[in-house]
Each structure stands twice: as structure tokens, then as C-alpha cells.
N, C-alpha and C positions, 0 to 999 in steps of 0.2 A: 405556453411554455415560456419561461423567462429567457432573455437574451444573454448569451455568454460573451465576455470580453474576448477579444482576438487572441490574447495570450493563453487563455484557458482553452479555447478551441484548438489552438496549435498544440498545446500539451496533450489534449485528447487524441489528436491525430498522431502524435508521436507515440502514445501508448498503443494505438492500433498497429502501428508499424513495428513496435518493439515486441508486442505479444501477438504475433500473427496467429490467427485462428481462435484466439480467445474472444469471449463476449465482453464488451465494455458497456456497463450499465451507467447511465448518466442521470443525475438528479440535480437540476439547477437549484442554486441556493437563493435566488432572488436578488442577489447583489452583483451578478456578473460572474460568479464562480460556480462550481459544481462539486458534488460528491460523486466519486466514481468508484466502480468496482470492476476489477479485471478477473475473469474466471474462465477456465481453470488455469492455474499455474502449477508447475511441479514442485514437489518437496523432495527431501532426501530420505534415505533409509533411517534417519534419526527418529522419524515420526511414524505413528501407527497408520497414518493415511498418506497416500502418495501424491495428493494434490490439495490445493487450497484456492481460495479467492484472496485477493489483496485489494484493499480500498483505502481511500483517503479523500480529504477535502482540498480541492484545488481552488484557492482563493483568488479573487480578482487582482490581487497584487503580484501575481506571477509575472515575471520570473524572480522577483525580488523577495518573495516569501518562501520559506521552506514548506514542504509538504510534510506536516507533522501533526499528530502521529499517523502512522499507517496501521491498518487492522487486517487480521486474517481470521480464518474460521475459528469459531468458539470452542470446538471440540478437539482442538489440537492437543495431542499427548505424545510424550516420548515413548519409544519402544522399550527403553530400559526402566521405565516407571519413575524416573527421577522427575522432580519439578521442572517446569519449563526454564526457569532460571532468570537471572538478572536481565531486565530489559523487555521481558514478556509478561504482560499483565492480563490474566484471564478475568472474566466477569463483566466485560463491556458489551455494548450493543452499538453496531454501526449500520445505519440504514435498515433498521428492523431485524438485523441478523445478530445472533450471538457471536461475540468476537473476542479475540485476544489482541490487546494493544501491543504493537511492536514499537517500543520507544527507542528510536534511532535518530536523534536530532543531528542535523548537519551544522554544527556550530561555526565552522570556518568555511562554509560553502561559498563558492564563487558563483554568483548568479549568471555570469556570462559563460560559465562552463557546465555546471551541473543542471541537467534538465530533469523534468518530471520522470521520464522514462528511466534515466540513470538512477534516480532516487529509488524508484520501485525495484529496479534490478539490484541495487546495492543492499536494500533491506532483505530481499529474497535470498541473495547470496549469503548474507549474514545469518539468516534464519536457517538455511540449509547446512551451515557449518557450525552453528551455535552449540557449544558444549554444555551450556547451562550455568556456567560459572560467571 
């Protein structure tokens, strides 16, 4: 197993603390970073499923690099039958899983304030309230 840089290890511990009870799957990338999947996490009544996994690539440059993009389960569908909408791109694969890409870049993020756990929560909150437009 490849060694993770300290900032990635810290980010993974923060994900464990943020998503108590969820399983955190870690795949080192060989350069000090890792691809991680947190599962399960809740969704809202907007979707036909009540929970998903969420994953992303934590690069060795953390905390100065944004975690982008994040991915969720590939079979995500809205209850009302409408398309997923802007910022959600189906047809991807993340760590061998069918995935929907959640494009939520933090353009003006402050690396001293926004943590990996905050980013995952921010994207989940957006996903749970996304109206599709």
C-alpha cells in the first residue's frame, strides 16, 4: 500500500468524523493522495433512492487543491422524471462504479477555511436541494 501524505491522512480522518457510521473506502493513488468513497450518505425525496455514496480524489496538494469533481451513484434519478440538471453529469465511472459527476468547483475557496469534509457536505447539500435548473 502506498504512503499517504499527512494532509490526505488528516482529510480522511475528518471524513470519518463528519460521516459517522459511514464506510470510507480508500485507494491510494501512488503519489501521496487517494481516491475515497464515503457510503452510505442520505439523499432527499427529490430522488428515487434514499441514499448514495460520494467519492472524490484527494490529491497530495491538499489543502491547497480543491476536491473536484465529486461523484455519486450512477443510477441517480429524480422522482419527477426530469433530467438531473445542470452540474450533474451521468455516464461516468469512479473507482469501477457507475457514477454521476457532480460538478461543483469551489472557485473562490479559502484553503485555510474549507476542508474536505466541508466540501463533501457542501456538494451533498446542493445535491439534496438541486432543482435541476
